[in-house]
N, C-alpha and C positions, 0 to 999 in steps of 0.2 A: 674725823674731822677733816682728813684731807680730800674727802670726796664730797664734802658739803658744797663747794661752788659748782661742781659739775651736777649734783643733783638738783640745785636750785635752777640751773640754767635748763635742764631737761624738763623740770615742772613747768617753767615759764613757756618753753617751746610747746608742751602738750596742751597747756591752758589756751595758748593763742590759737594753736591748730584746731582745737575742739571748737572754740567759739566761732571761728571763721567758717567752719563747716556747717553749723547749724544757723548762721546768721540769716539765711534765705536771702541771697543776693537778688535784688530786683533787677529784671531785665528791661531796658527801655522799650516802650511799645512802639509799634509801627504807627506812623502818623496817619496812614489810612485807617487803621483800626481805631484809633483815637478819635478821629472825625466821625466814624461811624457810631461809636459809642456815644458822642456828644449830640449827634443827630437823633439817636434813639432815645436819649433822655428827655430831649425836647419833645419828641412824639409822645413820650409816656406822661409828660407834664400836661399835654393837650388832650390826653385820653385815648390815644390811638395805641393801644396796647398791642394789636397784632403788628402794626407798622414798626413799633419799637422793638419787638421781639425779632422780627425779620432783620432790622438793622444790627441788632446785638449779635444775632447768629452770623451775619455776614463778617462782623468784626472778629468773631470767634474763629472763622475760617482762616482769616488773615493772620491772627496772632492767638494761637491756641493756648498758650501758657499765661494769658494776662488775667489776673485775679479780678481786676475792675470789670472785665467783660462777664465773668460769672456772677459777680455781684449785681450788675445791671440786669442779667437774665433772671436772677432771683427776684429782683425788685418787680420785674415785669409779671412773671408767674404769680407773684403775691398779689399784684393789683388785679390779675385775672381771676383770682380766687382759687388758684391751684397751689395751696400751701405745701403739699407734698412735693411738687416739682421745685418749688422755691427752696425747701429745705435742702433738696439735692444739689441745686445750684449754689447755695450758700456753703455747703460742705466742700464742694469743688473748690471754691475761693478760699476756704480755710486750709484746705491742703496745701495750696501754693503760698498762703501767708497766714500762719496759725494764729497771730495776734492781730489780725484785721478786725478792728472794732466794729466797722459798719457791717461786716459779714456775721459777726457774733450777734449783734442786735437784731439783724435781719432773720437770722436762724431762730433766735429766741422769740421773736415776734410771730413768725410763721407757726412755731410750735404752740405758742399761746393761743393763737387763732384756731388752731386744729384741735385744741383741747389738752395738750400735753403741757399742763401748767408746771409740773415739777421740773420737767427738763428745761423749760423756759426760765425757771428760777435758778437753775444751775448755770444758764448762759448769763443771767443777771449777775450772779456771785462772781462768775469769772470776769465780766466787764468791769464790776466794782474794783475787783483786784488789780486790774490792768490800768484803769484810768480814774478810778474813785466814783463816788455816787453823783458827783456834779457834772460829770461830762454828759453831753447831749445825747450819746448813744444809750448810756445807762438810764437816763431819765426817760427816753422815749420807749425803752423796752420796759421800764416799770409801769409807764402808763398803759401799754398794750396788755401786760399781765393784769393789771387792775380791771381792765375792761372784761376779760375773760374770753372765752371761746366765742367765735362768730356762729350765729344761728344758721343752721343749714336750710336752704330753700328746697322745698319739695317740688318734684316735678309732677306733671298731670298723671303720668303712668304710676307714680307712687300711691296716689289716692284715687282708687277706682270705686265707683259705687256699686253697690250690691244690686244685681238685677231683681226687678219686682215684677211679679207676673200678675196681671189683672185679667179679670173675666170681662168679656164684652157682653 
């Protein structure tokens, strides 16, 4: 009984120290990087995926630890039809901010478009656990999963006609 106050104080200290270490303190972004990301987002809305990607990569060079830049790069890669690259960028964003709802939805959407519906449903379950079924990220991911995988476009090299030999 005489050690009870000391034990309580130590347990509170450990609890506070442990939660502060895993909180993922957000570092303020550089204003130059923020303006480049905003410019890239407007280019992406206009349909200029290449210009948007260039802007996002410039922002990443200025502020390499910003999860919003990785999220924007994932959106640009997904708009370009490169779901594998988009998944990579979304995972980079999730490394820096594990509970980023937009990154979870984007990664799940890219997985669903690529055909990995079970993994996308796992992201949806995690999203629903974090924000519920009514949050916009969960609803958009559920819509992408319902659509299913994106049909692949064949190139001209993939469909080569069989040579025919004709007599003259």
